[in-house]
Steps between C-alpha positions, in 0.01 A plus 500: 500500500860493617699202614481585875127531498445173315748323731309634805174371361637164423635457852217662706201366317519145667658675814212740546249202487711299738542801736132576497403158585759467779386840649154355530608148640765626767470690829726789496511882564412717199775480226647831381501552124879430502450168678211390274726579197780317635280192585354523155839487336630209710188298437506582141859381469388187705206425258752492191747303721234246559398481138877452416502213738207342338665539154811325631277217647318466166836484301642242756202275511483499117870412442610141461854563647590764755827565332339587178260755628508834343385746761301795382442836685197711487530761226387758762836485680677605187253777431536632849883506471553643152147612382587370144351156526146448385261498795286187508137593610431134598766518767350811650160332507643175661686720752169671590349147542787406717458814723204341661694188646787738586264721695349216687843357582612843625200549703520157660866569588399842670190365667678207644804705590741238353809747484424617857471143631829408319675803643369417843620147479851619394480765772566795276167683570215504754264687278169328458399667169376819335167544656442654841458315814115552504466308167770263589341403831140458344640308197650232733363156439397436863295827528131422459295617796609826670404752748514867386528712802361850452587677831395844384138387444506255783418193272657164415419315180530135465499352139671317214728705285349541154731772356697794599687796365697817605653814353698784656203625705248215576485122578190303391377152592201308392377226734247217483294327772536802716427538868534842657589523863535796758866552536500547877319200625469272164121513521354380170315782335376351176609279204499568126593310185776737385646838590741757337741667741714792426728712729796714500846342499572323820144532654424137477646243727469150330533171684497156357248252651637155549297231302433306818312786653272519195446118502 
């Protein structure tokens, strides 16, 4: 196996794990192969960087005097740079272990839109995040009870948001504690525990119900 292939395996192994976890935990449009590979590379490097920080912390805490500390770098950096140093398997294993907290931290950063909020405070962006407005709206903390207006079928659904999803063609919503009304005169037709609704893009009209109305 040549140097390039081994280097890619060393970097991408923890990165692939971190990217896969992040993909499952974050709301986003489907990643292309290029974007997934890029994220895997960045998260892989981040896993080794976190491992390096851990090594520095261990050396620092074990030293009696800060001036006398002999800092040691991971052997994997030398291997990636020249390919001549011996590859330490334990470092790869530890990087794989560190990929889990790296993935959780990355997912937390994305889901809570820390960079977007910082950019908005600095007035450099008005972008709210990577997901579409449908997901952004239903993910808002204040959204609990909603009306789903289905004008095409003449119905209005009242319920609590359980889950939601969408792709390029359809939008999906699962509601609980559902009451179904006729759209024209708001007459109650029936009530059911849960319902799954799916329509084409833009066929739903969703309204948040203020908490005081629901009691």
